[in-house]
Biopython code that builds the backbone (N, CA, C, O; Angstrom):
import numpy as np
from Bio.PDB.StructureBuilder import StructureBuilder

atoms = [
    (1, "MET", "N", (45.806, 79.589, -88.742)),
    (1, "MET", "CA", (44.436, 79.101, -88.968)),
    (1, "MET", "C", (44.483, 77.556, -88.914)),
    (1, "MET", "O", (43.611, 76.961, -88.281)),
    (2, "ALA", "N", (45.450, 76.892, -89.543)),
    (2, "ALA", "CA", (45.516, 75.443, -89.508)),
    (2, "ALA", "C", (45.738, 74.950, -88.068)),
    (2, "ALA", "O", (45.187, 73.924, -87.670)),
    (3, "ILE", "N", (46.534, 75.672, -87.304)),
    (3, "ILE", "CA", (46.779, 75.251, -85.883)),
    (3, "ILE", "C", (45.531, 75.336, -85.132)),
    (3, "ILE", "O", (45.262, 74.444, -84.327)),
    (4, "HIS", "N", (44.732, 76.333, -85.320)),
    (4, "HIS", "CA", (43.423, 76.547, -84.599)),
    (4, "HIS", "C", (42.421, 75.348, -85.019)),
    (4, "HIS", "O", (41.696, 74.813, -84.180)),
    (5, "GLU", "N", (42.432, 74.989, -86.305)),
    (5, "GLU", "CA", (41.546, 73.889, -86.774)),
    (5, "GLU", "C", (42.034, 72.583, -86.085)),
    (5, "GLU", "O", (41.221, 71.792, -85.607)),
    (6, "HIS", "N", (43.321, 72.379, -86.043)),
    (6, "HIS", "CA", (43.874, 71.180, -85.456)),
    (6, "HIS", "C", (43.530, 71.135, -83.920)),
    (6, "HIS", "O", (43.132, 70.081, -83.423)),
    (7, "ASN", "N", (43.673, 72.196, -83.220)),
    (7, "ASN", "CA", (43.296, 72.332, -81.826)),
    (7, "ASN", "C", (41.858, 72.109, -81.560)),
    (7, "ASN", "O", (41.477, 71.478, -80.573)),
    (8, "GLU", "N", (41.028, 72.643, -82.470)),
    (8, "GLU", "CA", (39.610, 72.388, -82.352)),
    (8, "GLU", "C", (39.173, 70.971, -82.524)),
    (8, "GLU", "O", (38.337, 70.455, -81.782)),
    (9, "LYS", "N", (39.783, 70.318, -83.567)),
    (9, "LYS", "CA", (39.467, 68.867, -83.791)),
    (9, "LYS", "C", (40.044, 68.036, -82.653)),
    (9, "LYS", "O", (39.433, 67.031, -82.287)),
    (10, "ASP", "N", (41.104, 68.372, -82.114)),
    (10, "ASP", "CA", (41.733, 67.705, -80.987)),
    (10, "ASP", "C", (40.753, 67.827, -79.778)),
    (10, "ASP", "O", (40.437, 66.818, -79.147)),
    (11, "THR", "N", (40.309, 68.972, -79.479)),
    (11, "THR", "CA", (39.385, 69.243, -78.407)),
    (11, "THR", "C", (38.124, 68.423, -78.561)),
    (11, "THR", "O", (37.667, 67.798, -77.604)),
    (12, "GLU", "N", (37.539, 68.418, -79.788)),
    (12, "GLU", "CA", (36.387, 67.683, -80.108)),
    (12, "GLU", "C", (36.607, 66.195, -79.910)),
    (12, "GLU", "O", (35.739, 65.514, -79.364)),
    (13, "ALA", "N", (37.690, 65.702, -80.318)),
    (13, "ALA", "CA", (38.064, 64.239, -80.151)),
    (13, "ALA", "C", (38.202, 63.916, -78.653)),
    (13, "ALA", "O", (37.743, 62.864, -78.208)),
    (14, "ARG", "N", (38.850, 64.837, -77.851)),
    (14, "ARG", "CA", (39.001, 64.560, -76.451)),
    (14, "ARG", "C", (37.614, 64.593, -75.704)),
    (14, "ARG", "O", (37.351, 63.813, -74.789)),
    (15, "MET", "N", (36.809, 65.492, -76.133)),
    (15, "MET", "CA", (35.420, 65.544, -75.499)),
    (15, "MET", "C", (34.674, 64.297, -75.743)),
    (15, "MET", "O", (34.068, 63.732, -74.833)),
    (16, "GLU", "N", (34.708, 63.836, -77.009)),
    (16, "GLU", "CA", (33.904, 62.670, -77.315)),
    (16, "GLU", "C", (34.466, 61.363, -76.631)),
    (16, "GLU", "O", (33.718, 60.457, -76.261)),
    (17, "LEU", "N", (35.815, 61.331, -76.494)),
    (17, "LEU", "CA", (36.506, 60.205, -75.739)),
    (17, "LEU", "C", (36.080, 60.280, -74.203)),
    (17, "LEU", "O", (35.823, 59.279, -73.535)),
    (18, "SER", "N", (36.040, 61.465, -73.771)),
    (18, "SER", "CA", (35.647, 61.669, -72.256)),
    (18, "SER", "C", (34.230, 61.202, -72.107)),
    (18, "SER", "O", (33.923, 60.486, -71.153)),
    (19, "ARG", "N", (33.341, 61.579, -73.019)),
    (19, "ARG", "CA", (31.962, 61.179, -72.903)),
    (19, "ARG", "C", (31.812, 59.676, -72.900)),
    (19, "ARG", "O", (31.092, 59.091, -72.090)),
    (20, "LEU", "N", (32.539, 59.057, -73.865)),
    (20, "LEU", "CA", (32.416, 57.584, -73.910)),
    (20, "LEU", "C", (33.019, 56.880, -72.703)),
    (20, "LEU", "O", (32.492, 55.873, -72.230)),
    (21, "ALA", "N", (34.100, 57.408, -72.222)),
    (21, "ALA", "CA", (34.797, 56.769, -71.013)),
    (21, "ALA", "C", (33.825, 57.024, -69.795)),
    (21, "ALA", "O", (33.703, 56.136, -68.951)),
    (22, "ASN", "N", (33.177, 58.128, -69.685)),
    (22, "ASN", "CA", (32.333, 58.410, -68.501)),
    (22, "ASN", "C", (31.090, 57.496, -68.613)),
    (22, "ASN", "O", (30.628, 56.965, -67.604)),
    (23, "LEU", "N", (30.551, 57.312, -69.831)),
    (23, "LEU", "CA", (29.389, 56.381, -69.954)),
    (23, "LEU", "C", (29.829, 54.961, -69.482)),
    (23, "LEU", "O", (29.101, 54.281, -68.759)),
    (24, "GLU", "N", (31.012, 54.554, -69.907)),
    (24, "GLU", "CA", (31.531, 53.173, -69.592)),
    (24, "GLU", "C", (31.710, 53.107, -68.074)),
    (24, "GLU", "O", (31.332, 52.109, -67.460)),
    (25, "ILE", "N", (32.286, 54.165, -67.446)),
    (25, "ILE", "CA", (32.535, 54.097, -66.059)),
    (25, "ILE", "C", (31.198, 53.955, -65.253)),
    (25, "ILE", "O", (31.171, 53.315, -64.202)),
    (26, "SER", "N", (30.131, 54.548, -65.755)),
    (26, "SER", "CA", (28.866, 54.424, -65.108)),
    (26, "SER", "C", (28.250, 52.996, -65.210)),
    (26, "SER", "O", (27.674, 52.477, -64.254)),
    (27, "LYS", "N", (28.398, 52.401, -66.399)),
    (27, "LYS", "CA", (28.027, 51.073, -66.605)),
    (27, "LYS", "C", (28.794, 50.026, -65.833)),
    (27, "LYS", "O", (28.227, 49.037, -65.367)),
    (28, "LEU", "N", (30.116, 50.255, -65.698)),
    (28, "LEU", "CA", (30.994, 49.320, -64.958)),
    (28, "LEU", "C", (30.647, 49.422, -63.477)),
    (28, "LEU", "O", (30.632, 48.417, -62.767)),
    (29, "ALA", "N", (30.367, 50.643, -63.012)),
    (29, "ALA", "CA", (30.029, 50.802, -61.535)),
    (29, "ALA", "C", (28.761, 50.070, -61.297)),
    (29, "ALA", "O", (28.624, 49.474, -60.229)),
    (30, "GLU", "N", (27.817, 50.059, -62.194)),
    (30, "GLU", "CA", (26.532, 49.284, -61.972)),
    (30, "GLU", "C", (26.839, 47.822, -61.984)),
    (30, "GLU", "O", (26.357, 47.082, -61.127)),
    (31, "ALA", "N", (27.631, 47.381, -62.934)),
    (31, "ALA", "CA", (27.993, 45.992, -62.934)),
    (31, "ALA", "C", (28.731, 45.555, -61.718)),
    (31, "ALA", "O", (28.451, 44.482, -61.183)),
    (32, "ALA", "N", (29.679, 46.354, -61.252)),
    (32, "ALA", "CA", (30.441, 46.103, -60.031)),
    (32, "ALA", "C", (29.500, 45.872, -58.789)),
    (32, "ALA", "O", (29.675, 44.969, -57.971)),
    (33, "ALA", "N", (28.515, 46.766, -58.746)),
    (33, "ALA", "CA", (27.552, 46.576, -57.639)),
    (33, "ALA", "C", (26.793, 45.225, -57.644)),
    (33, "ALA", "O", (26.589, 44.562, -56.628)),
    (34, "ASP", "N", (26.385, 44.877, -58.930)),
    (34, "ASP", "CA", (25.750, 43.606, -59.092)),
    (34, "ASP", "C", (26.695, 42.405, -58.733)),
    (34, "ASP", "O", (26.326, 41.479, -58.011)),
    (35, "ILE", "N", (27.800, 42.483, -59.230)),
    (35, "ILE", "CA", (28.856, 41.385, -59.014)),
    (35, "ILE", "C", (29.259, 41.180, -57.670)),
    (35, "ILE", "O", (29.550, 40.047, -57.287)),
    (36, "CYS", "N", (29.312, 42.296, -56.814)),
    (36, "CYS", "CA", (29.764, 42.205, -55.460)),
    (36, "CYS", "C", (28.763, 41.393, -54.638)),
    (36, "CYS", "O", (29.136, 40.853, -53.597)),
    (37, "LYS", "N", (27.519, 41.290, -55.066)),
    (37, "LYS", "CA", (26.567, 40.472, -54.407)),
    (37, "LYS", "C", (26.976, 39.011, -54.459)),
    (37, "LYS", "O", (26.714, 38.255, -53.523)),
    (38, "ASP", "N", (27.617, 38.611, -55.549)),
    (38, "ASP", "CA", (28.088, 37.222, -55.719)),
    (38, "ASP", "C", (29.504, 37.024, -55.297)),
    (38, "ASP", "O", (29.970, 35.886, -55.248)),
    (39, "ASP", "N", (30.198, 38.051, -54.996)),
    (39, "ASP", "CA", (31.576, 38.058, -54.535)),
    (39, "ASP", "C", (32.500, 37.303, -55.570)),
    (39, "ASP", "O", (33.300, 36.451, -55.185)),
    (40, "ASP", "N", (32.373, 37.617, -56.781)),
    (40, "ASP", "CA", (33.159, 37.013, -57.904)),
    (40, "ASP", "C", (34.394, 37.835, -58.095)),
    (40, "ASP", "O", (34.408, 38.682, -58.988)),
    (41, "ARG", "N", (35.423, 37.650, -57.330)),
    (41, "ARG", "CA", (36.606, 38.487, -57.237)),
    (41, "ARG", "C", (37.398, 38.695, -58.523)),
    (41, "ARG", "O", (37.766, 39.849, -58.745)),
    (42, "PRO", "N", (37.717, 37.733, -59.411)),
    (42, "PRO", "CA", (38.436, 38.056, -60.583)),
    (42, "PRO", "C", (37.722, 39.045, -61.502)),
    (42, "PRO", "O", (38.328, 39.961, -62.058)),
    (43, "ILE", "N", (36.374, 38.823, -61.647)),
    (43, "ILE", "CA", (35.662, 39.735, -62.430)),
    (43, "ILE", "C", (35.667, 41.112, -61.772)),
    (43, "ILE", "O", (35.947, 42.114, -62.430)),
    (44, "PHE", "N", (35.371, 41.162, -60.525)),
    (44, "PHE", "CA", (35.384, 42.481, -59.841)),
    (44, "PHE", "C", (36.734, 43.235, -59.990)),
    (44, "PHE", "O", (36.765, 44.438, -60.249)),
    (45, "HIS", "N", (37.848, 42.479, -59.818)),
    (45, "HIS", "CA", (39.135, 43.175, -60.026)),
    (45, "HIS", "C", (39.304, 43.687, -61.415)),
    (45, "HIS", "O", (39.845, 44.776, -61.603)),
    (46, "GLY", "N", (38.852, 42.925, -62.432)),
    (46, "GLY", "CA", (38.915, 43.334, -63.813)),
    (46, "GLY", "C", (38.151, 44.567, -64.054)),
    (46, "GLY", "O", (38.609, 45.450, -64.778)),
    (47, "ILE", "N", (36.956, 44.669, -63.456)),
    (47, "ILE", "CA", (36.116, 45.887, -63.584)),
    (47, "ILE", "C", (36.785, 47.045, -62.962)),
    (47, "ILE", "O", (36.809, 48.133, -63.538)),
    (48, "MET", "N", (37.340, 46.854, -61.788)),
    (48, "MET", "CA", (37.943, 47.923, -61.014)),
    (48, "MET", "C", (39.210, 48.532, -61.851)),
    (48, "MET", "O", (39.442, 49.736, -61.953)),
    (49, "ALA", "N", (39.959, 47.522, -62.408)),
    (49, "ALA", "CA", (41.138, 47.977, -63.297)),
    (49, "ALA", "C", (40.672, 48.747, -64.476)),
    (49, "ALA", "O", (41.343, 49.698, -64.877)),
    (50, "ARG", "N", (39.564, 48.399, -65.059)),
    (50, "ARG", "CA", (39.003, 49.154, -66.212)),
    (50, "ARG", "C", (38.577, 50.533, -65.835)),
    (50, "ARG", "O", (38.841, 51.519, -66.522)),
    (51, "ILE", "N", (37.835, 50.567, -64.596)),
    (51, "ILE", "CA", (37.435, 51.887, -64.011)),
    (51, "ILE", "C", (38.679, 52.783, -63.824)),
    (51, "ILE", "O", (38.670, 53.959, -64.189)),
    (52, "LYS", "N", (39.645, 52.257, -63.304)),
    (52, "LYS", "CA", (40.964, 53.081, -63.087)),
    (52, "LYS", "C", (41.434, 53.567, -64.425)),
    (52, "LYS", "O", (41.679, 54.764, -64.570)),
    (53, "THR", "N", (41.583, 52.670, -65.464)),
    (53, "THR", "CA", (42.024, 53.111, -66.815)),
    (53, "THR", "C", (41.193, 54.174, -67.306)),
    (53, "THR", "O", (41.722, 55.177, -67.785)),
    (54, "LEU", "N", (39.875, 54.051, -67.233)),
    (54, "LEU", "CA", (38.938, 55.062, -67.825)),
    (54, "LEU", "C", (39.111, 56.373, -67.079)),
    (54, "LEU", "O", (39.075, 57.429, -67.712)),
    (55, "SER", "N", (39.301, 56.359, -65.730)),
    (55, "SER", "CA", (39.515, 57.526, -65.028)),
    (55, "SER", "C", (40.761, 58.283, -65.455)),
    (55, "SER", "O", (40.768, 59.513, -65.475)),
    (56, "GLU", "N", (41.792, 57.565, -65.789)),
    (56, "GLU", "CA", (43.048, 58.138, -66.243)),
    (56, "GLU", "C", (42.789, 58.791, -67.623)),
    (56, "GLU", "O", (43.206, 59.921, -67.879)),
    (57, "ILE", "N", (42.106, 58.063, -68.474)),
    (57, "ILE", "CA", (41.808, 58.591, -69.813)),
    (57, "ILE", "C", (41.102, 59.924, -69.667)),
    (57, "ILE", "O", (41.489, 60.869, -70.356)),
    (58, "ILE", "N", (40.091, 60.069, -68.816)),
    (58, "ILE", "CA", (39.392, 61.260, -68.662)),
    (58, "ILE", "C", (40.354, 62.318, -68.050)),
    (58, "ILE", "O", (40.302, 63.463, -68.499)),
    (59, "PHE", "N", (41.186, 62.029, -67.106)),
    (59, "PHE", "CA", (42.096, 62.939, -66.530)),
    (59, "PHE", "C", (43.018, 63.531, -67.658)),
    (59, "PHE", "O", (43.278, 64.734, -67.637)),
    (60, "TYR", "N", (43.471, 62.790, -68.548)),
    (60, "TYR", "CA", (44.332, 63.371, -69.612)),
    (60, "TYR", "C", (43.466, 63.892, -70.778)),
    (60, "TYR", "O", (43.817, 64.943, -71.313)),
    (61, "ALA", "N", (42.464, 63.307, -71.181)),
    (61, "ALA", "CA", (41.608, 63.738, -72.287)),
    (61, "ALA", "C", (41.061, 65.144, -72.007)),
    (61, "ALA", "O", (41.100, 66.014, -72.877)),
    (62, "GLN", "N", (40.546, 65.362, -70.769)),
    (62, "GLN", "CA", (40.041, 66.702, -70.375)),
    (62, "GLN", "C", (41.108, 67.634, -69.945)),
    (62, "GLN", "O", (40.825, 68.783, -69.605)),
    (63, "LYS", "N", (42.338, 67.183, -69.947)),
    (63, "LYS", "CA", (43.525, 67.982, -69.542)),
    (63, "LYS", "C", (43.289, 68.453, -68.113)),
    (63, "LYS", "O", (43.544, 69.622, -67.824)),
    (64, "LEU", "N", (42.819, 67.610, -67.213)),
    (64, "LEU", "CA", (42.539, 67.982, -65.815)),
    (64, "LEU", "C", (43.811, 68.178, -65.073)),
    (64, "LEU", "O", (43.763, 68.678, -63.949)),
    (65, "HIS", "N", (44.922, 67.835, -65.592)),
    (65, "HIS", "CA", (46.228, 67.964, -64.907)),
    (65, "HIS", "C", (46.757, 69.414, -65.040)),
    (65, "HIS", "O", (47.807, 69.730, -64.482)),
    (66, "GLY", "N", (46.053, 70.282, -65.758)),
    (66, "GLY", "CA", (46.438, 71.723, -65.860)),
    (66, "GLY", "C", (47.218, 71.816, -67.204)),
    (66, "GLY", "O", (46.792, 71.351, -68.261)),
    (67, "ARG", "N", (48.366, 72.444, -67.061)),
    (67, "ARG", "CA", (49.237, 72.756, -68.244)),
    (67, "ARG", "C", (49.897, 71.580, -68.670)),
    (67, "ARG", "O", (50.117, 70.666, -67.876)),
    (68, "ASP", "N", (50.284, 71.520, -70.041)),
    (68, "ASP", "CA", (51.069, 70.451, -70.618)),
    (68, "ASP", "C", (52.450, 70.496, -70.115)),
    (68, "ASP", "O", (53.070, 71.557, -70.045)),
    (69, "GLU", "N", (52.953, 69.334, -69.756)),
    (69, "GLU", "CA", (54.317, 69.270, -69.315)),
    (69, "GLU", "C", (55.193, 68.443, -70.208)),
    (69, "GLU", "O", (56.378, 68.272, -69.918)),
    (70, "GLY", "N", (54.641, 67.912, -71.306)),
    (70, "GLY", "CA", (55.448, 67.225, -72.371)),
    (70, "GLY", "C", (55.348, 65.688, -72.225)),
    (70, "GLY", "O", (55.719, 64.995, -73.172)),
    (71, "ASP", "N", (54.885, 65.126, -71.134)),
    (71, "ASP", "CA", (54.818, 63.636, -71.025)),
    (71, "ASP", "C", (53.469, 63.167, -71.072)),
    (71, "ASP", "O", (53.236, 61.996, -70.771)),
    (72, "GLU", "N", (52.457, 64.028, -71.451)),
    (72, "GLU", "CA", (51.089, 63.505, -71.505)),
    (72, "GLU", "C", (50.844, 62.676, -72.822)),
    (72, "GLU", "O", (51.424, 62.942, -73.874)),
    (73, "PRO", "N", (49.966, 61.681, -72.684)),
    (73, "PRO", "CA", (49.699, 60.879, -73.856)),
    (73, "PRO", "C", (48.892, 61.694, -74.948)),
    (73, "PRO", "O", (48.083, 62.560, -74.615)),
    (74, "SER", "N", (49.138, 61.393, -76.195)),
    (74, "SER", "CA", (48.445, 62.038, -77.211)),
    (74, "SER", "C", (46.974, 61.550, -77.245)),
    (74, "SER", "O", (46.623, 60.549, -76.619)),
    (75, "THR", "N", (46.127, 62.292, -77.997)),
    (75, "THR", "CA", (44.759, 61.797, -78.193)),
    (75, "THR", "C", (44.752, 60.456, -78.856)),
    (75, "THR", "O", (43.920, 59.620, -78.504)),
    (76, "ARG", "N", (45.578, 60.212, -79.739)),
    (76, "ARG", "CA", (45.648, 58.897, -80.522)),
    (76, "ARG", "C", (45.983, 57.829, -79.442)),
    (76, "ARG", "O", (45.322, 56.791, -79.396)),
    (77, "ASP", "N", (46.971, 58.061, -78.599)),
    (77, "ASP", "CA", (47.314, 57.107, -77.620)),
    (77, "ASP", "C", (46.178, 56.801, -76.675)),
    (77, "ASP", "O", (45.939, 55.655, -76.296)),
    (78, "LEU", "N", (45.432, 57.942, -76.277)),
    (78, "LEU", "CA", (44.354, 57.663, -75.419)),
    (78, "LEU", "C", (43.217, 56.839, -76.038)),
    (78, "LEU", "O", (42.573, 56.013, -75.391)),
    (79, "GLU", "N", (43.016, 57.113, -77.319)),
    (79, "GLU", "CA", (41.957, 56.364, -78.054)),
    (79, "GLU", "C", (42.440, 54.900, -78.128)),
    (79, "GLU", "O", (41.586, 54.018, -78.033)),
    (80, "ARG", "N", (43.678, 54.582, -78.283)),
    (80, "ARG", "CA", (44.179, 53.204, -78.335)),
    (80, "ARG", "C", (44.012, 52.534, -77.014)),
    (80, "ARG", "O", (43.597, 51.377, -76.955)),
    (81, "ILE", "N", (44.330, 53.242, -75.920)),
    (81, "ILE", "CA", (44.122, 52.665, -74.592)),
    (81, "ILE", "C", (42.634, 52.343, -74.281)),
    (81, "ILE", "O", (42.324, 51.294, -73.716)),
    (82, "TYR", "N", (41.683, 53.312, -74.682)),
    (82, "TYR", "CA", (40.310, 53.080, -74.560)),
    (82, "TYR", "C", (39.819, 51.919, -75.301)),
    (82, "TYR", "O", (38.868, 51.257, -74.885)),
    (83, "SER", "N", (40.435, 51.652, -76.384)),
    (83, "SER", "CA", (40.053, 50.494, -77.262)),
    (83, "SER", "C", (40.671, 49.188, -76.761)),
    (83, "SER", "O", (40.426, 48.133, -77.347)),
    (84, "GLY", "N", (41.456, 49.235, -75.705)),
    (84, "GLY", "CA", (42.113, 48.056, -75.113)),
    (84, "GLY", "C", (43.472, 47.694, -75.824)),
    (84, "GLY", "O", (43.975, 46.576, -75.708)),
    (85, "LEU", "N", (44.006, 48.655, -76.530)),
    (85, "LEU", "CA", (45.280, 48.493, -77.143)),
    (85, "LEU", "C", (46.417, 49.189, -76.319)),
    (85, "LEU", "O", (46.147, 50.050, -75.482)),
    (86, "LEU", "N", (47.672, 48.794, -76.580)),
    (86, "LEU", "CA", (48.723, 49.467, -75.929)),
    (86, "LEU", "C", (48.957, 50.895, -76.662)),
    (86, "LEU", "O", (48.729, 51.065, -77.860)),
    (87, "ALA", "N", (49.390, 51.788, -75.883)),
    (87, "ALA", "CA", (49.556, 53.142, -76.453)),
    (87, "ALA", "C", (50.749, 53.150, -77.434)),
    (87, "ALA", "O", (51.059, 54.187, -78.021)),
]
sb = StructureBuilder()
sb.init_structure("model")
sb.init_model(0)
sb.init_chain("A")
sb.init_seg("    ")
for serial, (resi, resn, name, xyz) in enumerate(atoms, 1):
    if name == "N":
        sb.init_residue(resn, " ", resi, " ")
    sb.init_atom(name, np.array(xyz, "f"), 0.0, 1.0, " ", f" {name:<3s}", serial, name[0])
structure = sb.get_structure()
């Protein structure tokens, strides 16, 4: 029973993290489109790097890689990366 509750909480946390990351991806894409008009390359590259990071968070948070192989980041590590911290 405790394992089921832990898995359920982990799934909820991963879903919320994925939702937040997807929202930010959408906003960053809009910002990138606006910035490209001005050709401000450092900002553009920073936005693109954040989009890549968020995409990776979603990949692992939603377990899109399929089965666990043991080297996937934990939910806590994904949350730290999302917040801009090191895992």
